[in-house]
A tleap script that builds the chain and sets N, CA, C and O, in Angstrom:
source leaprc.protein.ff14SB
mol = sequence {
  NMET LYS VAL GLU LYS LYS GLY LEU LEU PHE
  LEU SER TYR GLY SER PRO LEU SER LYS ASP
  ASP LEU VAL PRO TYR MET THR SER ILE ARG
  ARG GLY ARG VAL PRO THR LYS GLU GLU ILE
  ALA ASN LEU THR LYS ARG TYR ASP THR ILE
  GLY GLN TRP GLU ASN VAL GLU LEU GLN THR
  MET ALA GLU CYS GLN TYR ARG THR LEU LEU
  THR LEU LEU LEU THR MET PRO SER ALA ILE
  GLY PHE LEU HIE MET LYS PRO SER ILE ALA
  ASP ALA VAL ASP SER LEU VAL GLN GLN GLY
  VAL GLU HIE ILE ILE ALA ILE VAL THR ALA
  PRO PHE PHE THR ALA LEU GLY THR GLY ALA
  TYR GLU LYS GLN VAL GLN ALA ALA ILE SER
  ASN TYR ASP ASN VAL CTHR
}
set mol.1.N position { 10.388 5.555 138.985 }
set mol.1.CA position { 10.036 6.453 137.905 }
set mol.1.C position { 10.193 5.567 136.653 }
set mol.1.O position { 11.196 4.880 136.463 }
set mol.2.N position { 9.163 5.622 135.826 }
set mol.2.CA position { 9.119 4.875 134.584 }
set mol.2.C position { 9.798 5.679 133.441 }
set mol.2.O position { 9.439 6.826 133.176 }
set mol.3.N position { 10.753 5.063 132.800 }
set mol.3.CA position { 11.409 5.778 131.666 }
set mol.3.C position { 10.861 5.243 130.333 }
set mol.3.O position { 10.927 4.060 129.999 }
set mol.4.N position { 10.324 6.212 129.620 }
set mol.4.CA position { 9.677 5.810 128.300 }
set mol.4.C position { 10.825 5.548 127.240 }
set mol.4.O position { 11.864 6.207 127.200 }
set mol.5.N position { 10.529 4.568 126.438 }
set mol.5.CA position { 11.384 4.307 125.317 }
set mol.5.C position { 10.876 5.234 124.228 }
set mol.5.O position { 9.743 5.151 123.754 }
set mol.6.N position { 11.794 6.125 123.863 }
set mol.6.CA position { 11.433 7.045 122.684 }
set mol.6.C position { 11.838 6.654 121.376 }
set mol.6.O position { 12.869 6.001 121.218 }
set mol.7.N position { 11.081 7.014 120.386 }
set mol.7.CA position { 11.374 6.768 119.019 }
set mol.7.C position { 11.201 8.061 118.151 }
set mol.7.O position { 10.556 9.006 118.606 }
set mol.8.N position { 11.721 8.108 117.013 }
set mol.8.CA position { 11.650 9.142 116.067 }
set mol.8.C position { 10.770 8.731 114.881 }
set mol.8.O position { 10.962 7.658 114.308 }
set mol.9.N position { 9.818 9.573 114.517 }
set mol.9.CA position { 8.986 9.378 113.371 }
set mol.9.C position { 9.275 10.510 112.452 }
set mol.9.O position { 8.934 11.653 112.759 }
set mol.10.N position { 9.895 10.240 111.327 }
set mol.10.CA position { 10.280 11.193 110.306 }
set mol.10.C position { 9.152 11.271 109.223 }
set mol.10.O position { 8.882 10.274 108.554 }
set mol.11.N position { 8.518 12.413 109.057 }
set mol.11.CA position { 7.411 12.437 108.218 }
set mol.11.C position { 7.603 13.318 106.937 }
set mol.11.O position { 8.092 14.443 107.036 }
set mol.12.N position { 7.244 12.837 105.828 }
set mol.12.CA position { 7.391 13.615 104.640 }
set mol.12.C position { 6.121 13.414 103.722 }
set mol.12.O position { 5.340 12.482 103.914 }
set mol.13.N position { 5.978 14.237 102.828 }
set mol.13.CA position { 4.770 14.273 101.933 }
set mol.13.C position { 4.697 13.060 101.052 }
set mol.13.O position { 3.639 12.449 100.897 }
set mol.14.N position { 5.818 12.715 100.478 }
set mol.14.CA position { 5.820 11.565 99.554 }
set mol.14.C position { 5.763 12.093 98.170 }
set mol.14.O position { 5.227 13.181 97.956 }
set mol.15.N position { 6.318 11.340 97.158 }
set mol.15.CA position { 6.399 11.686 95.827 }
set mol.15.C position { 6.344 10.412 94.962 }
set mol.15.O position { 6.990 9.426 95.316 }
set mol.16.N position { 5.571 10.394 93.800 }
set mol.16.CA position { 5.430 9.235 93.035 }
set mol.16.C position { 6.781 8.815 92.496 }
set mol.16.O position { 7.548 9.674 92.060 }
set mol.17.N position { 7.123 7.477 92.508 }
set mol.17.CA position { 8.349 7.031 91.992 }
set mol.17.C position { 8.248 6.658 90.474 }
set mol.17.O position { 9.232 6.659 89.734 }
set mol.18.N position { 7.090 6.367 90.105 }
set mol.18.CA position { 6.851 5.988 88.713 }
set mol.18.C position { 5.497 6.539 88.183 }
set mol.18.O position { 4.652 6.965 88.969 }
set mol.19.N position { 5.316 6.525 86.930 }
set mol.19.CA position { 3.950 6.954 86.374 }
set mol.19.C position { 2.853 6.158 86.909 }
set mol.19.O position { 1.740 6.671 87.030 }
set mol.20.N position { 3.091 4.842 87.269 }
set mol.20.CA position { 2.024 4.008 87.793 }
set mol.20.C position { 1.568 4.516 89.215 }
set mol.20.O position { 0.450 4.262 89.663 }
set mol.21.N position { 2.461 5.210 89.850 }
set mol.21.CA position { 2.154 5.731 91.173 }
set mol.21.C position { 1.243 6.989 91.122 }
set mol.21.O position { 0.702 7.389 92.154 }
set mol.22.N position { 1.076 7.584 89.989 }
set mol.22.CA position { 0.369 8.906 89.821 }
set mol.22.C position { -1.105 8.837 90.312 }
set mol.22.O position { -1.510 9.669 91.124 }
set mol.23.N position { -1.909 7.861 89.831 }
set mol.23.CA position { -3.271 7.692 90.231 }
set mol.23.C position { -3.417 7.601 91.725 }
set mol.23.O position { -4.119 8.438 92.292 }
set mol.24.N position { -2.793 6.625 92.434 }
set mol.24.CA position { -2.937 6.431 93.828 }
set mol.24.C position { -2.427 7.688 94.594 }
set mol.24.O position { -3.012 8.046 95.616 }
set mol.25.N position { -1.410 8.324 94.144 }
set mol.25.CA position { -0.823 9.450 94.737 }
set mol.25.C position { -1.789 10.587 94.701 }
set mol.25.O position { -2.045 11.224 95.723 }
set mol.26.N position { -2.355 10.865 93.491 }
set mol.26.CA position { -3.323 11.976 93.387 }
set mol.26.C position { -4.569 11.687 94.094 }
set mol.26.O position { -5.191 12.585 94.662 }
set mol.27.N position { -4.988 10.384 94.083 }
set mol.27.CA position { -6.250 10.012 94.782 }
set mol.27.C position { -6.004 10.223 96.269 }
set mol.27.O position { -6.941 10.605 96.971 }
set mol.28.N position { -4.826 10.003 96.782 }
set mol.28.CA position { -4.656 10.186 98.283 }
set mol.28.C position { -4.623 11.740 98.555 }
set mol.28.O position { -5.232 12.196 99.523 }
set mol.29.N position { -3.938 12.518 97.731 }
set mol.29.CA position { -3.958 13.946 97.869 }
set mol.29.C position { -5.357 14.565 97.812 }
set mol.29.O position { -5.677 15.504 98.541 }
set mol.30.N position { -6.122 14.039 96.977 }
set mol.30.CA position { -7.537 14.518 96.814 }
set mol.30.C position { -8.570 13.814 97.783 }
set mol.30.O position { -9.783 13.886 97.586 }
set mol.31.N position { -8.044 13.176 98.769 }
set mol.31.CA position { -8.942 12.522 99.789 }
set mol.31.C position { -9.908 11.513 99.171 }
set mol.31.O position { -11.093 11.506 99.506 }
set mol.32.N position { -9.443 10.714 98.327 }
set mol.32.CA position { -10.166 9.605 97.807 }
set mol.32.C position { -10.885 9.920 96.459 }
set mol.32.O position { -11.558 9.043 95.916 }
set mol.33.N position { -10.759 11.099 95.939 }
set mol.33.CA position { -11.369 11.392 94.584 }
set mol.33.C position { -10.355 11.049 93.535 }
set mol.33.O position { -9.240 11.571 93.547 }
set mol.34.N position { -10.709 10.213 92.661 }
set mol.34.CA position { -9.788 9.741 91.607 }
set mol.34.C position { -9.675 10.903 90.547 }
set mol.34.O position { -10.666 11.493 90.117 }
set mol.35.N position { -8.437 11.169 90.180 }
set mol.35.CA position { -8.173 12.249 89.116 }
set mol.35.C position { -8.676 11.888 87.779 }
set mol.35.O position { -8.786 10.705 87.457 }
set mol.36.N position { -8.992 12.877 86.966 }
set mol.36.CA position { -9.376 12.649 85.640 }
set mol.36.C position { -8.189 12.303 84.687 }
set mol.36.O position { -7.025 12.535 85.013 }
set mol.37.N position { -8.512 11.776 83.576 }
set mol.37.CA position { -7.317 11.522 82.654 }
set mol.37.C position { -6.601 12.738 82.320 }
set mol.37.O position { -5.375 12.735 82.215 }
set mol.38.N position { -7.390 13.903 82.126 }
set mol.38.CA position { -6.670 15.160 81.867 }
set mol.38.C position { -5.810 15.660 82.998 }
set mol.38.O position { -4.767 16.260 82.735 }
set mol.39.N position { -6.185 15.449 84.240 }
set mol.39.CA position { -5.425 15.822 85.336 }
set mol.39.C position { -4.151 14.985 85.374 }
set mol.39.O position { -3.065 15.531 85.572 }
set mol.40.N position { -4.264 13.678 85.189 }
set mol.40.CA position { -3.137 12.810 85.181 }
set mol.40.C position { -2.132 13.160 84.056 }
set mol.40.O position { -0.913 13.142 84.225 }
set mol.41.N position { -2.748 13.480 82.890 }
set mol.41.CA position { -1.890 13.881 81.801 }
set mol.41.C position { -1.087 15.160 81.989 }
set mol.41.O position { 0.025 15.314 81.483 }
set mol.42.N position { -1.728 16.111 82.773 }
set mol.42.CA position { -1.092 17.411 83.118 }
set mol.42.C position { -0.020 17.130 84.196 }
set mol.42.O position { 1.058 17.716 84.100 }
set mol.43.N position { -0.225 16.342 85.131 }
set mol.43.CA position { 0.669 16.071 86.174 }
set mol.43.C position { 1.858 15.257 85.576 }
set mol.43.O position { 3.016 15.517 85.904 }
set mol.44.N position { 1.563 14.309 84.731 }
set mol.44.CA position { 2.697 13.523 84.108 }
set mol.44.C position { 3.514 14.532 83.351 }
set mol.44.O position { 4.733 14.500 83.523 }
set mol.45.N position { 3.005 15.410 82.547 }
set mol.45.CA position { 3.791 16.405 81.749 }
set mol.45.C position { 4.664 17.258 82.792 }
set mol.45.O position { 5.813 17.575 82.484 }
set mol.46.N position { 4.168 17.590 83.900 }
set mol.46.CA position { 4.929 18.400 84.869 }
set mol.46.C position { 6.088 17.627 85.375 }
set mol.46.O position { 7.217 18.113 85.430 }
set mol.47.N position { 5.770 16.303 85.779 }
set mol.47.CA position { 6.846 15.518 86.303 }
set mol.47.C position { 7.804 15.147 85.207 }
set mol.47.O position { 8.995 15.012 85.489 }
set mol.48.N position { 7.382 14.975 84.001 }
set mol.48.CA position { 8.325 14.714 82.962 }
set mol.48.C position { 9.323 15.968 82.711 }
set mol.48.O position { 10.492 15.812 82.358 }
set mol.49.N position { 8.755 17.157 82.923 }
set mol.49.CA position { 9.507 18.364 82.705 }
set mol.49.C position { 10.617 18.457 83.734 }
set mol.49.O position { 11.708 18.922 83.403 }
set mol.50.N position { 10.380 18.026 84.993 }
set mol.50.CA position { 11.452 18.186 86.044 }
set mol.50.C position { 12.377 16.857 86.019 }
set mol.50.O position { 13.393 16.772 86.709 }
set mol.51.N position { 11.985 15.964 85.272 }
set mol.51.CA position { 12.838 14.674 85.224 }
set mol.51.C position { 12.501 13.783 86.492 }
set mol.51.O position { 13.391 13.121 87.026 }
set mol.52.N position { 11.367 13.780 86.901 }
set mol.52.CA position { 10.996 13.017 88.170 }
set mol.52.C position { 11.343 11.573 87.951 }
set mol.52.O position { 11.889 10.973 88.877 }
set mol.53.N position { 11.097 10.985 86.884 }
set mol.53.CA position { 11.204 9.565 86.737 }
set mol.53.C position { 12.690 9.036 86.681 }
set mol.53.O position { 12.945 7.864 86.957 }
set mol.54.N position { 13.601 9.888 86.337 }
set mol.54.CA position { 14.960 9.559 86.184 }
set mol.54.C position { 15.862 10.060 87.214 }
set mol.54.O position { 16.990 9.589 87.360 }
set mol.55.N position { 15.371 11.050 87.967 }
set mol.55.CA position { 16.167 11.733 88.946 }
set mol.55.C position { 15.955 11.073 90.333 }
set mol.55.O position { 14.978 11.289 91.049 }
set mol.56.N position { 16.981 10.247 90.625 }
set mol.56.CA position { 16.969 9.541 91.894 }
set mol.56.C position { 16.959 10.472 93.111 }
set mol.56.O position { 16.295 10.207 94.113 }
set mol.57.N position { 17.715 11.571 92.994 }
set mol.57.CA position { 17.748 12.561 94.026 }
set mol.57.C position { 16.334 13.071 94.373 }
set mol.57.O position { 15.961 13.124 95.544 }
set mol.58.N position { 15.592 13.428 93.393 }
set mol.58.CA position { 14.208 13.872 93.644 }
set mol.58.C position { 13.358 12.815 94.313 }
set mol.58.O position { 12.603 13.067 95.252 }
set mol.59.N position { 13.534 11.524 93.738 }
set mol.59.CA position { 12.703 10.427 94.231 }
set mol.59.C position { 13.070 10.097 95.745 }
set mol.59.O position { 12.197 9.653 96.490 }
set mol.60.N position { 14.249 10.296 96.151 }
set mol.60.CA position { 14.821 9.815 97.515 }
set mol.60.C position { 15.163 10.881 98.382 }
set mol.60.O position { 15.864 10.664 99.370 }
set mol.61.N position { 14.711 12.081 98.092 }
set mol.61.CA position { 15.144 13.220 99.006 }
set mol.61.C position { 14.872 12.947 100.518 }
set mol.61.O position { 15.733 13.130 101.378 }
set mol.62.N position { 13.642 12.508 100.773 }
set mol.62.CA position { 13.232 12.323 102.178 }
set mol.62.C position { 13.951 11.146 102.802 }
set mol.62.O position { 14.207 11.149 104.006 }
set mol.63.N position { 14.291 10.110 101.985 }
set mol.63.CA position { 15.078 8.995 102.544 }
set mol.63.C position { 16.517 9.469 102.817 }
set mol.63.O position { 17.136 9.077 103.806 }
set mol.64.N position { 17.018 10.300 101.939 }
set mol.64.CA position { 18.400 10.859 102.277 }
set mol.64.C position { 18.439 11.682 103.449 }
set mol.64.O position { 19.386 11.595 104.231 }
set mol.65.N position { 17.455 12.500 103.641 }
set mol.65.CA position { 17.370 13.265 104.859 }
set mol.65.C position { 17.277 12.475 106.147 }
set mol.65.O position { 17.893 12.751 107.177 }
set mol.66.N position { 16.423 11.441 105.974 }
set mol.66.CA position { 16.235 10.525 107.118 }
set mol.66.C position { 17.541 9.777 107.429 }
set mol.66.O position { 17.878 9.647 108.606 }
set mol.67.N position { 18.279 9.288 106.453 }
set mol.67.CA position { 19.466 8.553 106.708 }
set mol.67.C position { 20.551 9.494 107.449 }
set mol.67.O position { 21.312 9.093 108.329 }
set mol.68.N position { 20.497 10.745 106.971 }
set mol.68.CA position { 21.408 11.723 107.589 }
set mol.68.C position { 21.116 11.922 108.964 }
set mol.68.O position { 22.038 11.980 109.777 }
set mol.69.N position { 19.850 12.040 109.333 }
set mol.69.CA position { 19.416 12.221 110.667 }
set mol.69.C position { 19.794 11.019 111.495 }
set mol.69.O position { 20.221 11.163 112.641 }
set mol.70.N position { 19.644 9.840 110.940 }
set mol.70.CA position { 20.027 8.566 111.683 }
set mol.70.C position { 21.465 8.579 112.137 }
set mol.70.O position { 21.789 8.033 113.192 }
set mol.71.N position { 22.334 9.194 111.358 }
set mol.71.CA position { 23.775 9.249 111.756 }
set mol.71.C position { 23.948 9.979 113.006 }
set mol.71.O position { 24.977 9.797 113.658 }
set mol.72.N position { 22.999 10.829 113.429 }
set mol.72.CA position { 22.996 11.675 114.691 }
set mol.72.C position { 22.354 10.943 115.798 }
set mol.72.O position { 22.636 11.215 116.965 }
set mol.73.N position { 21.496 10.019 115.482 }
set mol.73.CA position { 20.623 9.358 116.530 }
set mol.73.C position { 20.861 7.776 116.384 }
set mol.73.O position { 19.899 7.058 116.112 }
set mol.74.N position { 21.977 7.304 116.543 }
set mol.74.CA position { 22.393 5.920 116.338 }
set mol.74.C position { 21.583 4.993 117.133 }
set mol.74.O position { 21.338 3.887 116.651 }
set mol.75.N position { 21.136 5.309 118.298 }
set mol.75.CA position { 20.540 4.258 119.127 }
set mol.75.C position { 19.059 4.461 119.261 }
set mol.75.O position { 18.428 3.643 119.930 }
set mol.76.N position { 18.443 5.463 118.695 }
set mol.76.CA position { 17.026 5.684 118.743 }
set mol.76.C position { 16.206 4.993 117.839 }
set mol.76.O position { 16.442 5.243 116.657 }
set mol.77.N position { 15.232 4.125 118.090 }
set mol.77.CA position { 14.443 3.621 117.091 }
set mol.77.C position { 13.790 4.621 116.190 }
set mol.77.O position { 13.415 5.694 116.661 }
set mol.78.N position { 13.640 4.351 114.986 }
set mol.78.CA position { 13.184 5.376 114.091 }
set mol.78.C position { 12.405 4.770 112.940 }
set mol.78.O position { 12.523 3.573 112.676 }
set mol.79.N position { 11.603 5.586 112.247 }
set mol.79.CA position { 10.808 5.106 111.027 }
set mol.79.C position { 10.495 6.288 110.179 }
set mol.79.O position { 10.481 7.413 110.679 }
set mol.80.N position { 10.241 6.085 108.907 }
set mol.80.CA position { 9.849 7.104 108.033 }
set mol.80.C position { 8.464 6.845 107.518 }
set mol.80.O position { 8.168 5.743 107.057 }
set mol.81.N position { 7.612 7.831 107.586 }
set mol.81.CA position { 6.228 7.639 106.998 }
set mol.81.C position { 5.825 8.760 106.111 }
set mol.81.O position { 6.117 9.923 106.387 }
set mol.82.N position { 5.164 8.430 105.058 }
set mol.82.CA position { 4.690 9.423 104.055 }
set mol.82.C position { 3.256 9.703 104.187 }
set mol.82.O position { 2.464 8.817 104.507 }
set mol.83.N position { 2.894 10.934 103.944 }
set mol.83.CA position { 1.443 11.370 103.917 }
set mol.83.C position { 0.660 10.750 102.839 }
set mol.83.O position { -0.503 10.395 103.028 }
set mol.84.N position { 1.292 10.602 101.659 }
set mol.84.CA position { 0.561 10.183 100.385 }
set mol.84.C position { 1.259 9.070 99.713 }
set mol.84.O position { 0.860 8.783 98.584 }
set mol.85.N position { 2.235 8.396 100.219 }
set mol.85.CA position { 2.783 7.283 99.589 }
set mol.85.C position { 3.163 6.200 100.712 }
set mol.85.O position { 2.935 6.431 101.899 }
set mol.86.N position { 3.714 5.090 100.304 }
set mol.86.CA position { 4.068 4.039 101.236 }
set mol.86.C position { 5.619 4.268 101.537 }
set mol.86.O position { 6.374 4.710 100.671 }
set mol.87.N position { 5.996 3.971 102.692 }
set mol.87.CA position { 5.224 3.449 103.877 }
set mol.87.C position { 4.459 4.611 104.405 }
set mol.87.O position { 4.924 5.750 104.465 }
set mol.88.N position { 3.175 4.243 104.811 }
set mol.88.CA position { 2.298 5.235 105.310 }
set mol.88.C position { 2.634 5.687 106.783 }
set mol.88.O position { 3.391 4.986 107.455 }
set mol.89.N position { 2.099 6.822 107.290 }
set mol.89.CA position { 2.349 7.181 108.632 }
set mol.89.C position { 1.952 6.055 109.596 }
set mol.89.O position { 2.666 5.769 110.557 }
set mol.90.N position { 0.733 5.383 109.309 }
set mol.90.CA position { 0.311 4.391 110.298 }
set mol.90.C position { 1.327 3.194 110.209 }
set mol.90.O position { 1.641 2.631 111.257 }
set mol.91.N position { 1.814 2.810 109.106 }
set mol.91.CA position { 2.794 1.753 109.006 }
set mol.91.C position { 4.059 2.056 109.797 }
set mol.91.O position { 4.612 1.179 110.460 }
set mol.92.N position { 4.524 3.338 109.720 }
set mol.92.CA position { 5.655 3.812 110.490 }
set mol.92.C position { 5.442 3.755 112.013 }
set mol.92.O position { 6.284 3.292 112.782 }
set mol.93.N position { 4.308 4.236 112.375 }
set mol.93.CA position { 3.960 4.030 113.809 }
set mol.93.C position { 3.925 2.659 114.315 }
set mol.93.O position { 4.465 2.347 115.377 }
set mol.94.N position { 3.261 1.792 113.526 }
set mol.94.CA position { 3.216 0.387 113.928 }
set mol.94.C position { 4.682 -0.244 114.115 }
set mol.94.O position { 4.989 -1.005 115.032 }
set mol.95.N position { 5.549 0.207 113.072 }
set mol.95.CA position { 6.961 -0.288 113.135 }
set mol.95.C position { 7.636 0.158 114.421 }
set mol.95.O position { 8.356 -0.631 115.032 }
set mol.96.N position { 7.426 1.406 114.856 }
set mol.96.CA position { 7.969 1.968 116.066 }
set mol.96.C position { 7.486 1.203 117.320 }
set mol.96.O position { 8.254 0.886 118.229 }
set mol.97.N position { 6.151 0.925 117.309 }
set mol.97.CA position { 5.637 0.260 118.496 }
set mol.97.C position { 6.126 -1.197 118.581 }
set mol.97.O position { 6.355 -1.721 119.671 }
set mol.98.N position { 6.279 -1.833 117.424 }
set mol.98.CA position { 6.865 -3.232 117.416 }
set mol.98.C position { 8.305 -3.102 117.925 }
set mol.98.O position { 8.809 -4.092 118.455 }
set mol.99.N position { 9.001 -1.990 117.815 }
set mol.99.CA position { 10.405 -1.850 118.372 }
set mol.99.C position { 10.433 -1.447 119.874 }
set mol.99.O position { 11.463 -1.179 120.493 }
set mol.100.N position { 9.124 -1.438 120.402 }
set mol.100.CA position { 9.142 -1.135 121.865 }
set mol.100.C position { 8.905 0.323 122.281 }
set mol.100.O position { 8.898 0.659 123.466 }
set mol.101.N position { 8.714 1.162 121.281 }
set mol.101.CA position { 8.660 2.620 121.480 }
set mol.101.C position { 7.343 2.883 122.139 }
set mol.101.O position { 6.314 2.326 121.756 }
set mol.102.N position { 7.382 3.839 123.252 }
set mol.102.CA position { 6.184 4.293 124.016 }
set mol.102.C position { 5.946 5.745 123.804 }
set mol.102.O position { 4.848 6.247 124.041 }
set mol.103.N position { 6.966 6.430 123.359 }
set mol.103.CA position { 6.813 7.909 123.157 }
set mol.103.C position { 7.434 8.218 121.751 }
set mol.103.O position { 8.580 7.869 121.467 }
set mol.104.N position { 6.605 8.899 120.881 }
set mol.104.CA position { 7.135 9.160 119.553 }
set mol.104.C position { 7.357 10.692 119.448 }
set mol.104.O position { 6.528 11.531 119.797 }
set mol.105.N position { 8.557 10.947 118.933 }
set mol.105.CA position { 8.938 12.354 118.586 }
set mol.105.C position { 8.791 12.388 117.064 }
set mol.105.O position { 9.469 11.632 116.368 }
set mol.106.N position { 7.912 13.255 116.532 }
set mol.106.CA position { 7.691 13.299 115.129 }
set mol.106.C position { 8.340 14.708 114.523 }
set mol.106.O position { 8.196 15.805 115.063 }
set mol.107.N position { 9.017 14.486 113.405 }
set mol.107.CA position { 9.569 15.691 112.659 }
set mol.107.C position { 8.880 15.670 111.299 }
set mol.107.O position { 8.870 14.666 110.587 }
set mol.108.N position { 8.317 16.802 110.980 }
set mol.108.CA position { 7.642 16.988 109.645 }
set mol.108.C position { 8.534 17.843 108.877 }
set mol.108.O position { 8.997 18.880 109.352 }
set mol.109.N position { 8.835 17.349 107.459 }
set mol.109.CA position { 9.610 18.049 106.625 }
set mol.109.C position { 8.882 18.934 105.730 }
set mol.109.O position { 9.166 18.972 104.533 }
set mol.110.N position { 7.939 19.663 106.246 }
set mol.110.CA position { 7.085 20.590 105.457 }
set mol.110.C position { 7.679 21.981 105.732 }
set mol.110.O position { 8.075 22.265 106.862 }
set mol.111.N position { 7.743 22.836 104.728 }
set mol.111.CA position { 8.331 24.246 104.899 }
set mol.111.C position { 7.399 25.155 105.537 }
set mol.111.O position { 7.771 26.321 105.669 }
set mol.112.N position { 6.221 24.811 105.964 }
set mol.112.CA position { 5.260 25.743 106.618 }
set mol.112.C position { 4.453 25.115 107.676 }
set mol.112.O position { 4.367 23.887 107.669 }
set mol.113.N position { 3.867 25.778 108.559 }
set mol.113.CA position { 3.027 25.257 109.596 }
set mol.113.C position { 1.673 25.829 109.493 }
set mol.113.O position { 1.450 27.012 109.752 }
set mol.114.N position { 0.746 24.971 109.107 }
set mol.114.CA position { -0.670 25.314 109.052 }
set mol.114.C position { -1.509 24.134 109.455 }
set mol.114.O position { -1.031 22.999 109.459 }
set mol.115.N position { -2.794 24.392 109.806 }
set mol.115.CA position { -3.738 23.342 110.075 }
set mol.115.C position { -3.900 22.435 108.981 }
set mol.115.O position { -4.055 21.229 109.170 }
set mol.116.N position { -3.868 22.974 107.809 }
set mol.116.CA position { -4.029 22.039 106.683 }
set mol.116.C position { -2.790 21.370 106.210 }
set mol.116.O position { -2.832 20.258 105.684 }
set mol.117.N position { -1.598 22.088 106.403 }
set mol.117.CA position { -0.291 21.564 105.990 }
set mol.117.C position { 0.217 20.513 107.012 }
set mol.117.O position { 0.021 19.321 106.775 }
set mol.118.N position { 0.810 20.874 108.049 }
set mol.118.CA position { 1.405 20.086 109.018 }
set mol.118.C position { 0.212 19.408 109.820 }
set mol.118.O position { 0.396 18.317 110.360 }
set mol.119.N position { -0.918 20.009 109.890 }
set mol.119.CA position { -1.997 19.437 110.602 }
set mol.119.C position { -2.419 18.104 110.030 }
set mol.119.O position { -2.852 17.240 110.792 }
set mol.120.N position { -2.321 17.895 108.772 }
set mol.120.CA position { -2.648 16.533 108.108 }
set mol.120.C position { -1.771 15.477 108.721 }
set mol.120.O position { -2.237 14.371 108.995 }
set mol.121.N position { -0.492 15.792 108.947 }
set mol.121.CA position { 0.387 14.776 109.495 }
set mol.121.C position { 0.012 14.412 110.920 }
set mol.121.O position { -0.035 13.250 111.323 }
set mol.122.N position { -0.256 15.503 111.667 }
set mol.122.CA position { -0.649 15.334 113.038 }
set mol.122.C position { -1.887 14.468 113.171 }
set mol.122.O position { -1.940 13.603 114.044 }
set mol.123.N position { -2.909 14.687 112.304 }
set mol.123.CA position { -4.144 13.852 112.441 }
set mol.123.C position { -3.795 12.346 112.195 }
set mol.123.O position { -4.272 11.464 112.910 }
set mol.124.N position { -2.971 12.094 111.188 }
set mol.124.CA position { -2.655 10.684 110.904 }
set mol.124.C position { -1.782 10.118 111.953 }
set mol.124.O position { -1.912 8.927 112.236 }
set mol.125.N position { -0.909 10.844 112.557 }
set mol.125.CA position { -0.098 10.314 113.657 }
set mol.125.C position { -1.050 9.997 114.832 }
set mol.125.O position { -0.997 8.894 115.375 }
set mol.126.N position { -1.891 10.919 115.217 }
set mol.126.CA position { -2.824 10.769 116.357 }
set mol.126.C position { -3.728 9.594 116.035 }
set mol.126.O position { -3.969 8.803 116.947 }
set mol.127.N position { -4.247 9.399 114.850 }
set mol.127.CA position { -5.067 8.286 114.591 }
set mol.127.C position { -4.340 6.965 114.688 }
set mol.127.O position { -4.903 5.977 115.159 }
set mol.128.N position { -3.103 6.936 114.250 }
set mol.128.CA position { -2.320 5.684 114.332 }
set mol.128.C position { -1.955 5.376 115.749 }
set mol.128.O position { -2.028 4.211 116.140 }
set mol.129.N position { -1.539 6.402 116.601 }
set mol.129.CA position { -1.244 6.049 118.020 }
set mol.129.C position { -2.452 5.739 118.857 }
set mol.129.O position { -2.313 5.201 119.956 }
set mol.130.N position { -3.693 6.074 118.354 }
set mol.130.CA position { -4.841 5.873 119.148 }
set mol.130.C position { -5.059 4.304 119.223 }
set mol.130.O position { -5.842 3.823 120.042 }
set mol.131.N position { -4.394 3.592 118.408 }
set mol.131.CA position { -4.584 2.028 118.450 }
set mol.131.C position { -3.760 1.414 119.584 }
set mol.131.O position { -3.805 0.205 119.813 }
set mol.132.N position { -2.979 2.297 120.318 }
set mol.132.CA position { -2.119 1.745 121.272 }
set mol.132.C position { -2.328 2.548 122.590 }
set mol.132.O position { -2.134 3.764 122.589 }
set mol.133.N position { -2.705 1.914 123.670 }
set mol.133.CA position { -2.890 2.542 124.993 }
set mol.133.C position { -1.740 3.152 125.649 }
set mol.133.O position { -1.879 4.141 126.368 }
set mol.134.N position { -0.570 2.584 125.425 }
set mol.134.CA position { 0.711 2.954 126.047 }
set mol.134.C position { 1.571 3.957 125.233 }
set mol.134.O position { 2.668 4.289 125.680 }
set mol.135.N position { 1.137 4.429 124.112 }
set mol.135.CA position { 1.998 5.264 123.237 }
set mol.135.C position { 1.412 6.693 123.224 }
set mol.135.O position { 0.235 6.990 123.021 }
set mol.136.N position { 2.515 7.580 123.494 }
set mol.136.CA position { 2.217 9.061 123.332 }
set mol.136.C position { 2.983 9.636 122.187 }
set mol.136.O position { 2.868 10.828 121.904 }
savepdb mol mol.pdb
quit
């Protein structure tokens, strides 16, 4: 009986870390459509209001959740991938495969389950693993 090497893929939406990240972030969310200057100004104002640029906890929330999870899974290969920021989901899958993983368990940190919500994560994971014949 073949035993698969399992790995954990921790998925999160992603958040811009600086004002320079806003255009690529919004372009990703909008499926390639570049936001207008007015839209960027509006989003910049919103992020300024919540203190996004200075608040390390907001910027690193997913990484903190991921590190906490790793304390429970000390021996399982793992990676974090973002839907709209780097490292991408494809980069994270590649990292797991390079670690010898054959079966990926994905955890999405979205507060809801819909075809548009978590379905977007699933599509990117499926596209990334389709590059590998031996990965499920």
